[in-house]
N, C-alpha and C positions, 0 to 999 in steps of 0.2 A: 503494498500500501504507500502509495505517496501522497503526503498534505501540500495542499495551495490554500491560499486565503478563499474564503466562502464568500456567500452572496452577501450582497449589500441588505442592511435591513431599514426598514421605514419606520416611523413612527411609530407605527401600530395602534393598539386602543388599550386605554386604560383599564384596566379593570378595577372595580372596587374591592376594597379589604376590609376587614371588622376594626371597631372600634379599638383603640390602644395597640393597633400593630404597627410596628416601626422599620421590621424589616420582613422581606419575602425571598427567602433563601433558596427557594426550589422549588419546581411547578412541574407538572404533568398533564399533559390536554389530549382527551380520548375521544371517541365517537361510540354512539351505540346503533349508528345508524340513522338517527334523526336529530338527535342534538348531540351539541359538544358540551362535553365536562372537561373540567378543570379542579385539580386538586394543587394544593400549593401549603409551603409551612408557612405559618407566620409566627414572628417573635415580639413579643411585648417589651414595653420599656424594661420590665424586671426581668427579663431574660426569660420568661414562659413561652414554652413554644406548645402549638397546636396544629393540627392538620385541619385546612378549611377544602371545602366542597362549592362550586357554583357550575350555572347551567345556562347555556345559550341557546334559543332555538331559532337563532338569524344568523348561523356560522359565525358567529364570535364578532358581531356587530354592539350589541348589548348582552348584559350579564345578568343574572339573577343574583341578590344578595345573598353573599356567601355563608354557607351554615359551619359550625366546629363539627367535626367527625367524629362520631361516637364508637367506643371501643378501642381505641388505639391510644387512650390517654390515661394515665401521665405518659408521655413519651420519655424513655427513659434514655439519658445522655442527648445526643443532639437529634434524631428525630428528622433528619434532613432527607432531601431527594426524593421525591416517592416517584415512582414509575408506575403507570396503571395502564392495563387493557383488558378491551372486552372480550368476554368469553362465551360460550355456549350457555352455561349455567350461571351467570354473574359477570363478577368484576373481580380481576385480581390485582392486589396492589402490594409493591417492592419498595421496602423504604429502610433507611439506615438507621441504625442506633450503634451506641459503642459505650464500652467500660474502660477501665486504665490499661487494658492490654491493647485497645484498637477498634477498628470500626467491624461490623458485619452485616449483611442483608437479611432482612426477614420478609416476611410473606404475610399477606391477610387477603380473607375473603370478603364480598360482600353482594347480595342480591340488588340494591338500588341504589350503590354508592355512598350513602351516607351512614350506614351502620355496618360496622366491620368486626369481624372476626379474625382474631389470629392463629395463623398456624404454624409457629415456630421461627428457625431462622432456614433461612434460604442458603445463603452462601457464605460459609467460616473464612474464619484467618488461614493461611496456609502457614506448613511447618517450617522453622529455622531457615532461613536462607532462599526458601521460595520468593516469587514475585510479588506475594500478596500476603508474607508474614506479617507486615505490619497492619492488615487489614484491608477491606474489599469495602468501595464508598460509591457514590454517585451511580447507582444502577439505569438501565435504559433497557427496555423489553420491545422486542418486535418478534412476531410470529410470520411463520413460510406457509408456503401453500398447502402444506400437508399436516400441519398443525404443530410443527416443533418449533419451541419457541428458543430465540436467542437473547442473550443479555451480555451487553456491554458492560463495563464496570471500569472504574480505578483500580488500579494494584499499588497498594501504599510502598510498597520495598522499592519496585522499579519506576515508579512515578510514569506507569503507562496504562493504556487500555488493555484491559484481559478480558476475555469472553467465556461463557457456559452457556451450555443447552441441556434444554427439558421436555419433557412430554405432558407433564401435568403444572408445571409453574412451580412445585414446592419442592421436588427431589431436581438436583443439577450437576451437570457433569461439568467440571472445569477445563477449558482447554486451554488454558494459559496467555501470557499477552498476545497480541494478534498487531498491535500499532503501537512503535516505539519512538521515543524521543531521539531526534537526530542531533549531533554533534554539534552543530553551530546552527542558528536559525531561530526563528518566532516560537519553536516548541523543544526549545536546548533544555529547559530544564524540568518541564513538568508538563505531562497530557493528562487533561482531567474533563469531567462533565461531560462524557458522551452523550452524543443524543441520535436516534434511527429516524430517517426522513424515507419510508417506504416510496421507491418509485416502479414496482411491479409484484407481480406474486411471490416472485422468489430475491428480489433484489432490493437494496436501502442505500441510500448514500448515508457515510459515519460522519456527524458533525463531532467536534469537540472545542474546548479550550485549549489555547496552547500558552504555555508560559518560556518567556527566553531568558537570557542568563542575567539580565538589569532587572526583573521583575515585572515586563510590562505581557500583559494579557493579552492574545487576538483570538478571533473566533475562525477556525479552521476546518477544513473538509477532506477526508481520506477519498472524496469522489465513490462511484460505487462497488457495494461490495456483493458479490455473490454467497445468498444466506446460506442458501442448500449446500454449496458446497464448504462453507465455513464451518456448517454442523459437523459433516463428516471428518473433521479434523481428528487424531487422536489425543486421549488423555495425554499430560506430561508425565514424564516420568516421578514417582514418588521420590523424594530426597530421604537418603538414609543418614543417619546419626553421624555414619562414619565419612560419608562424603563432605558434608558439614564441617566435621572437624578438620579433615584432609584440606581440606580449601583453606581453612584459616592458617593450617601450617604452609600450604605451600606458599602463600601470599607472605608470610614473613621470614619462612628459611630458607627460600629458593633464590640463590644470587643472581645476578646478573651473567655471570659466567656459565651457566646451565641456560641463559636465555638469550645468548647470541647466533644466530646464523652461521650454520657450520659448514666448513670448508669439505665437500664429500668426497674429497680425495684422503681424508685423514680421519681417525676417531674423533669423536666428539664426547665430551663430555656430558654423562647421564646422571642425573640425580637418583638417589635410593635415603631414603628418610631411616634413621636409626634403629625402628622399631619395624622395617620391613613393609609397611603399610601403603607406602606412597613410592613410585618407582616410573621414571619419567620415560616416556615409550618412544617419543618423536622430539629430538632435541632441534629448537627454531625459536624465532621471537614468537610463536604461537604455539607454544609445547604443548605435548599431551602427557597425561600422568593416569597410570592404572592405579584403582584405590582398592585396598584389602580391609575388611572391618578385622574385629580383634581375633578372630578365629582361625582368619588366613583366608576367609572365603571372597572372591571377586566381588566389591562393593558398588564398583561404575568405572567410568572413563571420564576423566576432566579435560576440557579444554579451553584454556586462558582466554584465546584469543587476543587481535593485537591492539583492539581496543574495544570498548562497551558494547560501539555498534557491530562489530564483526561477529561476535559472540550472538548478538540479538538475530543478526542477517543469517545467519548460519541453522539457528534453530526455527525461524519463520520456515527457512527453505524445508529442512525435513517435515516439518508439518503439512505441508504443501505436497513434497513427492510422498507422502506416504499413500496418497490416494491412487498412486499409479503402481508401485511396487513396495516391498518391504525396505523398511527402512528401522536403524535402532531408536527404540524410546529414547526419549531426550528431556530435557528440561533446563532451564536457566537458573542460575544460583548468583544472589545479588547480597552485596555485601560492601556498605558503605558508599555504595553506586558506582561499584564496579561489578562486572556480569562476567560470570563461567558458563560455558558450555557442559552440560552433564549427559551422558549418555551410558546407555546401559551396557556390559561389558557381553561380550560374543565371543562365545569360545569357535577357532576355526582349525583349518588346516592351513600353514604359513605357505604361500603360493612359493616362496623361494624352493623349498623343500620339495614341492610338488613338482615344479619345474624340471627336476631332475629326475624325481622317482617314477610320473606319469606324464610325461608330454603332452599327450592327447587329451589328458581330463584338463592340463594346464591351459592349453587352448580352447577347451570349452569353456571352463570357468570364466576366462579373461574374455571370451568372446561375449557370453550372456552379459557381464558387465557392460562391456561398450553398447552391445544392442539397447538395455536397459537405459543407459545414460542418453542415448540419440534418442529414444522416446521419449524420456522425460524433458530433455531440450526443447523438443518441439512441441510438448503440451504445455510447459511451464515460463520458459524464461522469456522475456520482455526484448523485443527488438531495440537497438541501440537508438533509434530515432526516435521511439515512445518513450525514451524515458525523460526524467524529468531532471535536468542537469546533466553535467558531462557523465558517459558512461562508466560503468565501475568494470573492469577485467577482470575480476574476481570471479564473476558471473558474466560467461562470455556469452554473445546473443546467439540465438538457435541455431540459424545458418552455420556461424562458424564452428561452433560445438559439435553439430551434428556432422558436419562434413568431417572434422576431425576423429569422431567418433569411428564413422562410415570405412574413415580411410584406416585406422587401427582394425576396424573387423577384417578387412580385406587382407591387409600383412599377416593376420592369425591364422587365414585360411587360404593358404598357398594352392 
């Protein structure tokens, strides 16, 4: 997904707010097929928060006096950012509440939109190191043609937009981050407050607020999102405690000597931790480490990436490619704004030994890899002429990569 400045916003219509409300920090607009409904969080001068509901019968030109929502008071913590959607059996609302450990998304149900029944937590905080370990915030929910619900929300640790999918709106499966901060630009510090703008049965524009390094906010959009394709993404790899501990060790103990681009004609330094739980697999400025737990069993593979954006880009690529062929399960680990890619450990046969022991199988395996690479390139990669900004040669265009892969296949099959 690429981000651009979103549409201009006109003066709009001023909506009535209840007496004593001094701030409205979040609102959700939805339709029941006849009328427009709006729910918003109102804050009094004393700091009390209440959710309110109003109705418009003329497409938003005029609104009824707002009523206080019943069944969700008192709002624990913030009670911000409601997102409401019409379902066959009534309304569903997702809203934010928090405690001293961070924010979570809760869900409630209503028949008419004013009296609500709590259904519990819909989306909880993630494990230590995960993109949403510091909490989930500002949900926005949209439905697909076959009834799947897709939620976009703010992920606290990564300061990016994550997603989740559900059939009933109560039980959700996390997809991990789907839109990341840029290293520079209007959304380099934070991406927050996502909003879906449906434009088809299974497509929607994803709008959001971006904050730059000087604290300025902009109203931005990723452009059109294929909701059905997004909903098929695999769940992120669960983060094991051993991996979280290993990354902390790697960040503090692995020195620059092990992170230099190696001279491939000479042996390179390879880091191994004193307890044997961390072993460097590939020496380079983007090193890869194998991690073992306290019993000596493989716990995962960690790739630091050259910077935060490269780790995030590789994670997004793996999630997309999983629609076309098997890829290792992966997730992103965040610590103090830095990201690392974590992948599952896969046992396999070293190709170097296979080349000498069984050359026919070696050619078959390598040929299959090349075929899959060519197919994936044609299905996924964006031509350089369509990119927003200069091309990134770590992800070549489909024509270049497909031609390279086809040449490799031909050379492997004389």
